[in-house]
N, C-alpha and C positions, 0 to 999 in steps of 0.2 A: 643519673637521668635528669635530675633537677638542674644540675650544672649545664648539661647539654642544652636543655630548653632555654636556660638563661643566655647561653652563648648564641643560640639561634635568634633569640629575641634581640640581642644586641646587634647581631649582623643585619637583621631586617631594619632596625632603627637607623643603623649607620648607612645602609643602602638608601633609605628614604631621604635621609639628610643630604647625601650626595646628589640625589636626583633633584631635590628642591634647590640646592645651590646651583646646579646646572641650568635649571629652568630660569632661576632668578637672573643669572648672568645673561642668558639669551634675551630676556625681556628688557633688562636694564640698559644694556649697551645701545640698542637702537633708540630707546627713549632719550638716553643721555645725548646721543648724537643729534637727534632732532632738536632738543632743547638748546644745544650748543649752536646749531645752525641758525635757529631763530634768534638767539641772543646776538650772534655775530651780525646778522642782517639788521636787527633793531638798533644795535649800537652804531653801526655804520650809518643808518638812516638819521640818527639823532646827532651824530658827531659833526662838528664844524670847527675847522681850524681857526684860531684867533691870531695866528702868526702871519706876517706879511712876507716872510722870507723862507718858510719851510712849508712843505706840503701837508705833513701830518703833525698834529699838535704834540708837544712834549709834556703837556700838563699831566698831573696824576690821573689815573683812570677813574671813571665814575664809580660810585659804590655799587655793589652787585644788587640786582633787582630782588625784591622780596619774593617769598615762595608763592604768594598769591599772584604776583605778576608772571612768574614762570608758568604757573598752572594756566593762566589766561592765554599765554602764547602757545602752550602745548595744545590747547583746545581749538586754536585757530588754524585755518588752512595756511599753507605756505604763502606769505604775503607777496612773493614774487609772481604768483599766479595772476595777480591783477595787472601785471605789466608785460605778460608774454605776448609775443607776436607770432602768428602761425603761418602767415603767407610765405610761400617759397619764392625767392627771387628768380627771375629769368636769367638766362645767360647774358652777360654784358653786350650791349650793342656797340659798334664802332663809334669812337668819339665824333667822327665827321658827320654822323647822322643823328646825333643827339638833338640838335636844334629842330630839324625837320620832323623828328618823331614827336616832339612836344607840340609843334605847330599843327601837325596832322591830328593828334589825339585831343588837344585842348582847344584849338582855335579853328577847327574845321578847315584845315589846310590853308588858312589865310593869316598872314602876319598881323598881330594886333596893332602894329604901327601903321598899317595901310590906312590912308585917309584920316590920320590922326592929326589934331583932336576933332571929335565930332562937334557939330555946330552948337548943340545945346549946352556944352560945357566950356566952349572956347573962351568966353569972356570971364569965366570964373577961375581960370587957372593963372598962376603967376608964371612969368617967363622962366624962372627957376626958383625952387624952394627946397634947398637941400639941407637936411638936418639929421645928425646922427650922434652916437655916443661912442667914443673910441674908434671912430670910423677911419681915421688916418694913422692909427698906431703903427709902429715899426714892424709889428708882427706880420702885416700883410706882405710887405716887400720881402721880409725874411723867408716866409713860407713859399711865396710865388717863385722866388729865385731858387729855392731848394727843390721844390716839387716839379716846377715847370708844368703846371696843370693844363690839360686839354679841356677838362670839364670842372667847373666850380659850382657847388650847390650852396646857396646862402639860405639858411633857415631863419626867417625873420629879417625883414627888409626895410619896412617903414617907407621913408622917402628915397631910399636908394643910395645914401651917402657912401656906404662901404662898397657896394657893388660898382658904383661909378669910379671910385678910387681904384679898385682892383682891375677894372677894365683899362684904366689909364696905365697902370703898372704893366699889365700884360702887353699892351700896345708898345710901350717903351722897350720891353724886352724882346719884341718881335715874335710873341707867342700867338698862336691862333686858338684862343680860349673862349669857350662858351660859358656864360655865367647865368645860372638858373636861379631866379629870386622867388622863394617860396614864402608867401604871406597871404592872409585873407584880405589885407588892405582895409580893415575895418577900424584899426586903432584899438582903443579901449574905452570903456564908459567914462565920459568926462574929459577925454583927451583934448577936445576942442576948447576947453578952458585955457589950455596952454598954447593951442594952435588955432586961434580964431580965424586966421587967414585961409585955412583949408575949407574950401567950399562944401556946401551940402545942398542936395536937391531931393525934396520929399523924403528926408531922413537918410538919404544915401550920401555918405561922406565921399569926397572925391580924392581919396588917397591914391587909388590906383591911377587915376588920370594925372594927378600931379607927379607921381612917380614916373610915369611914362613921359610926361613933359620934361622932367629933369633929364631923363635918358636921351631924349631927342636933342635937348639943348647942348649936351656934352658929346653929341655925335657918337653915341654908343649903342645904337639900335641893333647893329649886327652882332654885338657881343653880349648884350644884356637882355634877358627875356623873362617877363613875369610869369609866374604860375599861380594864379590868384585864388587859392583855396586854402583850407586849414592845413597846418603843417603835417598833422597825422595822416590826413587823407592823401596829400601829395606824396609824402615819403613812402606810403604804402604802394601807391601807383607807380612811382619810379622803380620800386623794387620789382613789381609785376612786369613792367615794361623793359627791364634790363638796363635802366639808365643809372650808371654809377658815377660817383665823383672822385676825382683825384685829390681834391681839397674841398672839405665841407666845413662851413662855419655855422655853428648853432648859437643863435642869439635871438630867440623868440620869447616865449613865456619864461618868467624868472622864478616862479614857484617850483617846488620840488617835483611835483607830479608832471608838470609840463616839460621841465628841463629833462627829467628822467626819460620820459617817452620820446622826446625829440632826439636825445643822444643815442638811445638804443636803436631807434629806427634809422637814424642817419648812419650809424656804424655798419648797418647791414648793407648799405649801398656804397660803402667806401672801397675803392679799388685796392688791391694788395699793394702795399708800399705807400698808400695815401695817408693824409693827415686830417685829423678831426680837431677843430679848435673852436673857441668861443670867448665871449666877453663876460665881464662881471664876476670874475673869480675873487677879486679883492676890491669890491666896491660895496656900497650900501645894499645893492640888490642881492648880494650873496646871502643876506639874512633870510631871504625868502626861499632859499633852497638850491641855487645854482651850484655853489661849491659842494654842498652835500651830495647832490646828484652826480657831479663829476667824480668826486672822490670815491663814492660807492661803486660807480661803474668801473673805474680803473681797478679797484680792489678785486671785484668779482672776476674781471677778465685778465688779471695779472699784467696790467699795462702801467706804464710810467707816465706821470703828469709832469710836464715842464711848464715853466712860466715865461711869458714874454710881456712885460708891462702888466696891464690889467687882464691880459688874456691867458687862458689855459690852453695847452697844446698836448694832444695825444697822438703819437706816431703808431701806425698799425704794425709796422715791422719791428 
């Protein structure tokens, strides 16, 4: 009798132990998965390649984070929540109506070049003032010849050097291409320390007017159209309006958050088979986050980054 009771007690203890092991496995696996996901994202966020010839660094991996760091990340919401975009894009409109769609929705159905320049700024504009960084790199001709784009979206324009160069290239190749230049045309705080010749009226810098004057000078008004609002606001609206790009250049804010937001929003309006590209992958500006944003984006979406000079290139196909 005593042996039987001992045997039953052992069976019950064994059953409880098995049940505890089962519950532990059920709980540990999801938690471990979450920790791995957060660590992967965090390491991608912090990583930056120091090599000028390879995409990903071959240096030894960083030391594992401490247990306190892991606990901190476990208690935080998924950091990607801060960058999610919820708007649903409309069906793409035909390329031949892209320009008129922008003119109707942004400029009250009147071209911004009509009666340009207005009298109050005419004497403050230079005949031409074109300045850019990497604006005539070989990448532009390479991609335009490859993609033969009907619509190009340039995110970050400044004085229009890249846009004017692309307009000339498409003209030489006999392409009927519309180039949309997305920029708030405000520059950045203190930019007039370097560009003192850009006029200002009552605190309003004349970047947009000088950009348009440059486009007029190069006879590109039918090809190049400004969309003068913040990059996030414009890319969101292009998505809602069904305006997609065959070729999209992202070269606006160079900090991680700005570059990350622009790249993700731009990718949503990239036509199938289109190409996304940008500057500052191997320049001093990459220290502020461009390369990290591009690398993380490519890893998440399983896309390959190729390099063309100082430019990064991502093919959607």
